[in-house]
N, C-alpha and C positions, 0 to 999 in steps of 0.2 A: 395451538401454539403453531402460527403459521410461517414464524419465522427459522429459521435452519442457521441454530449456532454452533459452528464448529470452529476449532481452535486447530493452528499446525504447530508442530516444533522437531526439531532436529534431534535423533539420539545419537549418543556418543561411536555409533558404527557410520553414523554420515546419511543415515535413511529420514525422510521427512515422513511423519505421521500424523494423518487427519482423525480428527475426534473428539469426545468431550473433553476438557479439561478440568483436573483436579490437583489444586495447588496445596503445599502444605510446609511450614518452616521453608527451607532454600530447595525444596525441590518439589518436580512438574510434573505431570505424568500426563499420558494422553489414553483413553481408552476407545477401545474399537470396538465394532462387532463384528466375528469372526465367524466361519462356518460351524464353527464348533464352540462357540460361547464369546464373552468377552473376554478383551486379555488389553493388559496394561504395557504401556512402554514408556519408560524414565526417559523425559526430554532435555535439552540445556533448557532451562528456564528463559534465557537470553534469547531464544530463540521463537519461541512462542506467540504466534499472531494469529490474530482472530479473523472470521471470513466476514467480508462486507458484504455478502449476498449480491456480487455482482459477479460477472463473467466477462472477459475479453473479448475483443472481435476475431480471434484467432478460428482456424475450420472446425478444429476440435477447441471447443471453448473451455479454458483454463479458468478455475476460481480465482478470485483476487483476494491476496490475505494481504492484512497488516503487514508491514516488513517488505512489502513486495515492490520492485521497482520498475515504472513502466514507462512507456510511450503514451503520451496522449495528445489530442487535439483539442484546443482552446481557441475561441475566435478564429479559426482559419489559421492557428501558428501551431507550430511544433514543439513540444516540450518533453523533458525526460525528468519524471520525479518518483519520491518515496512516497508509499500509502501509508501514512499515520492514524494514530487515532488520540484525541484530546482535545483540551480545546485551542482553538486556532483563530486569526480575525478571517472576514470574510467580506470583500470590497466589489459588488457585483455594479458598482458604480462607474467604473472605469477610472476611479482617484479623484471623482469628484464631490464625494464624501466621506465622510470618515468611516472607517471600517467597525463592521458588527461583530464581537465576539461570538465565537460559536464554538459547540460540541458535537463531537461526530466524527467519523473519518472523513479524512482531506488529503491530499497529495501537497507535498513540500516540493518546490521545482528545485531540480539540481540544475539544469541547464537548459539552455532553448536552442534548437538545432533551425539554423537559416534553410529556407526555401531554396532554389536554384537562381531565381531572382535576387535574392536578398544578401545581403551582408552581414556580417556576422558582428553581433555590437551587445556587449554586456548590459547595456541599457536598455534592451530591448525586453528585459524581462523585468518590468515594470513593479512597485514594491505591492501592488494590488493582484498582479500573477504569481505573487511568489508563494501564497496558499491558495488553494480551492478546493472548494467541495467536491468530493470524489461522483456527486452527481451534477454537476456542471459541467464535464467534458463532454466534448462530443464523440471520442472513439479512446479506445484504450485497450493496450496489449503489454501483456505479461513479458518483460524481458530477463526477468531474473529479479533474486532479491538479495537485502542488506547482507545478507548471511554468507553468500557464496560470490558476489560481485566485487567484494573490495572496497567499495562504498561504505565512507565513517558514516555513522548516523546521524553527525551532528556538521556534516558538509550541507553545503548549498547555503541557503541566505538565514 
């Protein structure tokens, strides 16, 4: 299989671990390959996120995981949002047609950042830009994640 399937989770000591996921009952473990063999780490199940197979635009590219907070460019506009996985509405028509139900990785818009020449206006975040496929963004930069930035999972639109 060519696809790199990885998960990230946070231990009770605050360390982020990346590797294979094993879930059972109410427990989640991340297994990693170390020098001396495989190691497993118990992680908080609420912090587990899957790797999207994308990296951001930083000089040292960072892997993008479900639960990351990202800055992104969409149609020359700058936004900030949360990387999610699941069913979402995608509207590539600019609001002209009904949105399509999709499944996969997407970004849930949290807020819009006006350019120097633009005035801030909540109406700028049109309904068709509130959820967007991760593959449709022009530039992407990880700036944090929902477990460390204090952003509520249900914030945004």
